[in-house]
C-alpha positions as CSV (number, residue, x, y, z in Angstrom):
1,M,-10.4,-53.3,-9.8
2,P,-9.3,-49.4,-9.9
3,D,-5.9,-48.8,-9.5
4,A,-4.7,-48.4,-5.7
5,E,-4.0,-44.7,-4.9
6,D,-0.7,-43.4,-5.8
7,P,0.7,-41.4,-2.6
8,A,2.5,-39.1,-4.7
9,D,-0.7,-37.9,-6.1
10,R,-2.5,-37.9,-2.4
11,P,-3.5,-34.0,-2.1
12,I,-2.2,-32.2,1.1
13,V,-5.4,-31.7,3.4
14,V,-5.9,-28.4,5.1
15,V,-8.3,-28.5,8.0
16,G,-9.7,-25.3,9.6
17,V,-9.8,-25.4,13.3
18,G,-11.8,-22.9,15.4
19,A,-11.2,-21.5,19.0
20,D,-13.4,-24.4,20.2
21,G,-10.6,-26.8,19.1
22,W,-11.5,-30.5,18.8
23,D,-15.1,-30.2,20.1
24,G,-15.8,-27.6,17.3
25,L,-14.7,-30.0,14.2
26,S,-17.1,-31.4,11.6
27,P,-16.9,-35.5,11.7
28,R,-15.4,-34.9,8.0
29,A,-12.7,-32.8,9.8
30,R,-12.0,-35.3,12.6
31,R,-11.9,-38.1,10.0
32,A,-9.2,-36.2,8.1
33,V,-7.2,-35.5,11.1
34,G,-7.4,-39.0,12.4
35,A,-6.2,-40.7,9.3
36,A,-3.2,-38.2,9.0
37,D,0.5,-39.7,9.2
38,V,1.9,-36.1,9.8
39,L,0.1,-32.9,11.1
40,R,1.6,-29.4,10.4
41,G,0.7,-26.2,12.4
42,S,1.6,-23.9,14.9
43,A,2.3,-25.2,18.3
44,R,-1.1,-24.1,19.7
45,Q,-2.8,-25.5,16.9
46,L,-1.2,-29.0,17.3
47,A,-1.8,-28.8,21.1
48,L,-5.8,-28.6,20.1
49,V,-5.4,-32.4,18.7
50,P,-6.2,-34.9,21.3
51,P,-3.4,-37.6,22.3
52,E,-5.1,-40.4,21.0
53,V,-4.4,-39.0,17.2
54,T,-1.0,-40.7,16.9
55,A,0.3,-38.6,13.6
56,E,3.8,-37.1,14.0
57,R,3.3,-33.6,15.1
58,V,5.7,-31.3,13.2
59,P,5.6,-27.4,14.2
60,W,6.3,-24.9,11.3
61,P,9.6,-23.0,11.3
62,S,10.2,-19.5,10.6
63,P,9.9,-18.2,8.2
64,L,7.1,-20.1,7.0
65,G,7.2,-19.4,3.1
66,P,9.9,-21.6,1.9
67,A,8.2,-24.5,4.3
68,L,5.2,-24.6,2.1
69,A,7.0,-25.0,-1.3
70,R,9.0,-27.8,0.1
71,L,6.0,-29.6,2.1
72,P,5.3,-32.5,-0.5
73,R,9.0,-33.2,-0.4
74,E,9.5,-33.5,3.3
75,H,6.9,-36.1,3.5
76,P,6.7,-38.4,0.7
77,G,4.1,-41.0,0.5
78,R,2.7,-40.1,3.8
79,R,-0.8,-38.3,4.4
80,V,0.0,-34.8,5.4
81,V,-2.7,-32.7,7.2
82,V,-1.9,-29.1,7.8
83,L,-4.3,-27.4,10.5
84,A,-5.3,-23.6,10.1
85,S,-7.2,-21.0,11.9
86,G,-10.6,-20.7,11.1
87,D,-11.5,-20.7,7.2
88,P,-8.1,-21.5,5.5
89,M,-9.2,-19.6,2.2
90,L,-9.8,-16.3,4.4
91,S,-6.5,-14.7,4.6
92,G,-5.2,-18.4,5.5
93,I,-2.4,-20.7,5.0
94,G,-5.0,-22.8,2.5
95,T,-4.5,-19.7,0.1
96,S,-0.6,-19.8,0.5
97,L,-0.6,-23.5,-0.2
98,V,-2.7,-23.4,-3.2
99,R,-0.5,-20.3,-4.7
100,A,2.5,-22.3,-4.2
101,L,1.5,-26.2,-5.0
102,G,-1.9,-25.6,-7.4
103,P,-5.3,-26.3,-6.5
104,R,-5.1,-29.6,-7.5
105,A,-2.5,-30.4,-4.7
106,V,-4.8,-29.1,-1.8
107,E,-7.9,-30.3,-0.5
108,V,-9.7,-27.7,2.0
109,V,-11.8,-28.8,5.0
110,P,-13.1,-25.2,6.1
111,H,-14.3,-24.2,9.7
112,P,-16.6,-21.2,10.0
113,S,-14.3,-17.9,9.7
114,S,-13.7,-15.2,12.2
115,V,-15.8,-13.0,9.8
116,T,-18.7,-15.4,9.9
117,L,-18.7,-15.7,13.6
118,A,-18.4,-11.6,14.1
119,C,-21.3,-10.8,11.9
120,A,-23.4,-13.5,13.7
121,R,-22.5,-12.0,17.0
122,L,-23.2,-8.3,15.8
123,G,-26.0,-9.0,13.6
124,W,-24.3,-7.8,10.3
125,A,-25.0,-9.1,7.0
126,V,-21.5,-10.6,5.7
127,E,-22.1,-9.2,2.3
128,E,-22.6,-5.4,3.8
129,A,-19.1,-5.8,5.8
130,Q,-15.7,-4.9,4.2
131,V,-13.0,-7.4,5.4
132,V,-9.6,-5.9,5.8
133,S,-6.4,-7.7,6.3
134,V,-3.4,-6.3,8.2
135,V,-2.1,-9.6,8.9
136,G,1.7,-9.1,8.6
137,R,1.1,-5.7,6.9
138,P,0.7,-2.0,7.6
139,V,-2.3,-0.7,9.6
140,E,-2.9,1.9,7.1
141,L,-4.5,-0.3,4.7
142,V,-7.7,0.4,6.6
143,T,-7.5,4.0,5.4
144,P,-9.2,3.8,2.2
145,H,-12.3,1.9,3.4
146,T,-13.1,4.5,6.2
147,T,-16.3,5.9,4.9
148,P,-18.7,7.0,7.2
149,G,-21.3,4.6,7.7
150,R,-19.3,1.8,6.5
151,R,-18.9,-1.4,8.5
152,L,-15.2,-2.7,8.7
153,L,-13.9,-6.3,9.7
154,V,-10.2,-5.9,10.2
155,L,-8.1,-9.1,10.5
156,G,-4.8,-8.7,12.5
157,S,-1.5,-10.4,13.8
158,D,-1.9,-10.1,17.3
159,G,-3.8,-8.2,20.3
160,S,-2.5,-4.7,19.5
161,T,-4.5,-4.5,16.1
162,P,-7.7,-3.0,17.8
163,A,-5.5,-0.2,19.7
164,A,-3.8,0.4,16.2
165,V,-6.9,0.7,14.2
166,A,-8.4,3.0,17.0
167,S,-5.3,5.4,16.5
168,L,-5.6,5.2,13.0
169,L,-9.3,6.4,12.8
170,A,-8.8,9.3,15.3
171,S,-5.5,10.5,13.3
172,L,-8.2,10.4,10.0
173,G,-10.8,12.8,12.1
174,L,-13.1,9.6,12.4
175,G,-12.3,9.4,16.5
176,A,-16.2,8.9,17.1
177,S,-16.2,5.2,15.1
178,R,-17.5,2.4,17.2
179,L,-15.0,-0.5,17.7
180,T,-15.9,-3.8,18.9
181,A,-12.8,-6.2,19.6
182,L,-14.1,-10.0,19.3
183,A,-11.6,-12.3,20.7
184,Q,-11.6,-16.2,20.9
185,L,-14.7,-16.1,18.5
186,G,-16.7,-19.7,19.0
187,G,-14.5,-20.8,21.9
188,P,-15.2,-21.2,25.5
189,G,-13.2,-18.1,26.4
190,E,-15.1,-15.9,23.8
191,R,-15.3,-12.1,24.9
192,A,-15.9,-8.7,23.3
193,V,-14.9,-5.2,24.4
194,T,-16.2,-2.4,23.0
195,G,-15.5,1.6,22.8
196,T,-14.8,4.4,20.4
197,A,-11.7,5.2,18.5
198,D,-10.9,8.3,20.4
199,G,-9.8,7.2,23.8
200,W,-9.8,3.5,23.2
201,P,-8.8,2.1,26.5
202,H,-7.3,-1.5,25.4
203,P,-3.5,-1.0,24.3
204,E,-3.6,-5.2,24.0
205,T,-6.3,-7.7,23.6
206,D,-6.3,-11.5,23.2
207,P,-4.1,-12.4,20.2
208,L,-6.9,-13.9,18.5
209,V,-8.9,-11.1,17.8
210,L,-11.0,-9.5,15.2
211,T,-11.8,-5.9,15.0
212,A,-15.1,-4.4,14.1
213,V,-15.6,-0.9,13.1
214,E,-18.7,1.2,12.4
215,V,-17.1,4.2,11.1
216,V,-18.4,7.9,12.4
217,A,-17.0,11.0,11.1
218,D,-15.9,13.7,13.7
219,P,-17.8,17.0,13.3
220,G,-15.9,19.0,10.4
221,T,-14.2,15.9,9.2
222,V,-14.4,15.8,5.3
223,P,-13.6,12.1,4.3
224,L,-11.5,11.5,1.0
225,P,-13.3,9.6,-1.8
226,A,-11.7,6.5,-3.5
227,L,-12.5,8.4,-6.9
228,P,-9.6,10.1,-8.6
229,G,-9.2,13.8,-7.9
230,L,-8.2,14.2,-4.1
231,P,-7.7,17.8,-3.4
232,D,-4.3,19.0,-3.6
233,D,-3.7,19.8,0.3
234,A,-4.3,16.0,0.6
235,Y,-0.6,15.9,-0.6
236,E,2.9,16.9,1.0
237,H,4.7,18.4,-2.1
238,D,7.1,20.9,-3.2
239,G,5.1,22.3,-6.2
240,Q,5.7,19.2,-8.3
241,L,2.1,17.6,-8.2
242,T,-0.3,16.9,-10.8
243,K,-3.0,19.2,-9.9
244,R,-6.6,18.1,-9.0
245,D,-8.5,18.6,-12.3
246,V,-5.4,17.5,-14.5
247,R,-5.1,14.2,-12.2
248,A,-8.6,13.4,-12.6
249,V,-8.5,13.6,-16.4
250,T,-5.4,11.9,-16.4
251,L,-6.4,9.0,-14.2
252,A,-9.6,8.4,-16.7
253,R,-7.3,7.9,-19.5
254,L,-4.8,5.6,-17.6
255,A,-8.2,3.5,-16.6
256,P,-7.2,1.5,-13.8
257,L,-8.5,-2.0,-13.4
258,P,-8.2,-4.4,-10.5
259,G,-4.9,-6.2,-10.3
260,Q,-3.2,-4.0,-12.9
261,L,0.2,-2.6,-12.7
262,L,1.0,1.1,-13.3
263,W,4.3,2.6,-13.8
264,D,4.5,6.2,-12.5
265,V,7.7,7.6,-14.1
266,G,8.9,11.0,-12.9
267,A,6.4,10.7,-10.0
268,G,7.0,14.0,-8.0
269,A,4.6,13.7,-5.1
270,G,3.2,10.2,-6.4
271,S,-0.3,11.7,-6.5
272,I,-1.4,9.6,-9.8
273,G,0.0,6.3,-8.4
274,I,-1.6,7.0,-5.3
275,E,-5.0,7.5,-6.8
276,W,-4.3,4.4,-9.0
277,M,-4.1,2.3,-6.0
278,R,-6.9,3.5,-3.9
279,T,-9.4,2.6,-6.9
280,H,-8.9,-1.1,-5.8
281,P,-7.0,-3.0,-3.2
282,S,-5.4,-5.0,-5.8
283,C,-3.9,-2.1,-8.0
284,R,-0.2,-2.2,-7.7
285,V,2.3,0.8,-8.8
286,V,6.1,1.3,-9.0
287,A,6.8,4.9,-8.7
288,V,9.9,5.9,-10.6
289,E,11.8,9.1,-9.2
290,R,15.5,10.2,-9.2
291,D,15.2,13.0,-6.5
292,P,15.8,11.4,-2.9
293,A,13.5,14.0,-1.1
294,R,10.8,13.6,-3.4
295,A,11.0,9.7,-3.2
296,E,11.1,9.8,0.4
297,R,7.9,12.1,0.6
298,I,6.1,9.5,-2.3
299,G,6.2,7.0,0.5
300,R,5.0,9.3,3.3
301,N,2.0,10.3,1.1
302,A,1.2,6.7,0.3
303,A,1.3,5.7,3.6
304,R,-1.2,8.4,4.9
305,L,-3.4,7.9,2.0
306,G,-4.0,4.2,2.6
307,V,-1.7,2.6,0.1
308,P,1.7,1.8,1.9
309,G,2.6,-1.1,-0.7
310,L,3.4,1.6,-3.3
311,E,6.7,0.8,-4.5
312,V,9.5,3.5,-5.2
313,V,12.4,3.3,-7.2
314,L,15.1,5.9,-6.6
315,D,16.6,6.4,-10.1
316,A,16.3,8.1,-13.2
317,A,14.4,6.9,-16.4
318,P,15.2,5.3,-18.8
319,G,17.6,3.3,-17.1
320,A,15.4,2.7,-13.9
321,L,12.9,0.9,-16.2
322,A,15.1,-2.2,-17.0
323,G,13.9,-5.4,-15.2
324,L,10.6,-4.0,-13.7
325,A,7.5,-6.1,-14.2
326,A,5.7,-5.1,-17.4
327,P,3.2,-2.6,-16.7
328,D,-0.7,-2.5,-17.8
329,A,-0.1,1.2,-18.1
330,V,2.4,3.8,-17.8
331,F,2.2,7.7,-16.8
332,V,5.0,10.2,-17.5
333,G,4.4,13.2,-15.8
334,G,7.6,14.7,-16.1
335,G,10.8,13.9,-18.5
336,A,9.0,13.5,-22.0
337,T,11.9,14.8,-23.5
338,V,14.7,12.8,-22.0
339,P,15.9,10.4,-25.0
340,G,14.6,6.8,-24.7
341,V,12.0,7.4,-22.0
342,L,9.1,7.3,-24.0
343,D,10.5,4.5,-26.3
344,A,11.1,2.4,-23.3
345,C,7.7,2.7,-21.6
346,W,5.8,2.1,-25.0
347,A,7.8,-1.1,-25.6
348,A,7.3,-2.4,-21.9
349,L,3.6,-2.2,-22.1
350,R,1.4,-5.2,-22.2
351,P,-0.9,-5.9,-25.0
352,G,-4.0,-3.5,-24.4
353,G,-1.6,-1.3,-22.0
354,R,-2.1,2.7,-21.7
355,L,0.9,5.2,-22.2
356,V,-0.6,8.6,-20.7
357,V,1.9,11.6,-21.0
358,N,1.3,15.0,-19.6
359,A,3.3,18.2,-21.0
360,V,3.4,21.9,-20.4
361,T,6.4,23.2,-22.2
362,L,6.4,23.8,-26.3
363,E,9.3,21.0,-26.5
364,S,7.4,18.5,-24.8
365,E,4.2,19.3,-26.5
366,A,6.3,18.8,-29.8
367,V,7.4,15.1,-28.6
368,L,3.7,14.4,-27.9
369,A,2.7,15.5,-31.5
370,D,5.1,13.2,-32.7
371,R,3.8,10.2,-30.9
372,Y,0.1,11.2,-31.8
373,A,1.2,11.1,-35.5
374,R,3.2,7.7,-35.0
375,H,0.6,5.9,-32.7
376,G,-2.6,7.7,-32.7
377,G,-4.5,7.7,-29.8
378,E,-5.9,11.0,-28.1
379,L,-4.3,14.3,-27.8
380,V,-5.8,16.7,-25.6
381,R,-5.2,20.2,-24.4
382,L,-6.8,21.0,-21.0
383,G,-7.0,24.6,-19.6
384,V,-8.1,25.0,-15.9
385,A,-9.0,28.6,-14.6
386,T,-10.3,29.1,-10.9
387,A,-12.0,31.8,-9.5
388,A,-9.5,34.3,-7.4
389,P,-9.8,37.9,-6.0
390,V,-9.5,40.8,-8.4
391,G,-9.5,44.0,-6.2
392,G,-12.8,44.0,-4.7
393,F,-14.2,41.7,-7.4
394,T,-13.6,38.2,-8.4
395,G,-11.9,36.8,-11.6
396,W,-10.4,33.9,-13.5
397,K,-7.0,33.0,-12.7
398,A,-5.9,30.5,-15.5
399,A,-3.3,27.7,-14.8
400,M,-0.7,26.8,-17.4
401,P,-2.5,24.7,-20.0
402,V,-1.6,20.9,-20.1
403,T,-1.4,18.9,-23.2
404,I,-2.2,15.2,-22.7
405,W,-1.5,12.4,-25.2
406,S,-2.8,8.9,-24.4
407,G,-2.2,5.8,-26.7
408,V,-3.0,2.0,-26.4
409,R,-0.6,-0.3,-27.4
410,R,-2.4,-3.1,-29.6
């Protein structure tokens, strides 16, 4: 005979529940809930389970995070079922549990997600819509995805999300965008309200709401691309800004990849870090800046350009670098001559990491020449000239040349 199941090896089961409650559950989901010794979920979710299910019902505490990690220890030897909204693996508690406990400790019984249901109602192809979660996160995360013609599905924390999305779009010159707030999807109280971002008339909707957006630009609006090289006037700055053409070349050498971390040392206006993060939602940045006014300005620029998660460290390098997570790439835009800065950056890089340093003075160029001799890599001198009036004619106005050293730590 096979060995009896060890209760300690029994996975926690996560069951997705839609707005239609018990009636919408699959037979498998009902069996899992019916066999539970303990049900965990929000008070609203627990109330959806009929009284004939005799499992102990334990609502989540606040904050939720620590409770997830200790969940197996709280109910030793008992069958635990966690109730989730819709698909537990789409910005849901299933993802959090797997992250905390590991995939072998969690079994997921999904329900159709709000994204799937919304696309079914709207006639949208799921793969052609961009899902953006602002659950417990700043609404500015929507900004990098607001390309005219694009379709967005925004997941929010409560009924204020549609109005917040509408306000953001209007501020970006996208007030003509069409919004549909879809509430209680799949349930008996399902309903939808529509309108444009400019003049959205619903400050609050049902808390269980998804916001669908068809992005439309207002006349005269020039949308910003996700590619590096944004116009200089996209940034608030005091002159300490890596200019557009040099910025594009610099980021090409930094080579941002999804999920990677950049240190932006001597960040100035934060343009390099901001454009690194705009290349993919999973890209991360720590910007190190010793000037308090500039550090605050970096935060404002990051929020306005859709990457509010950029972390700013108010301190001077190299001391500020101690204890930071190891980077995949480092950019030094100022301070290359400060003793210890480049050594600390090079030592911190992960294998395969990139260090890119820009210089405009003879002294900093000498430092880069030394790095090139020691580590190889590429040494490039970039000259940019722009057309400008010369009396009644037009001539070339040259900017200071910039020397760029880039090296890869093998």
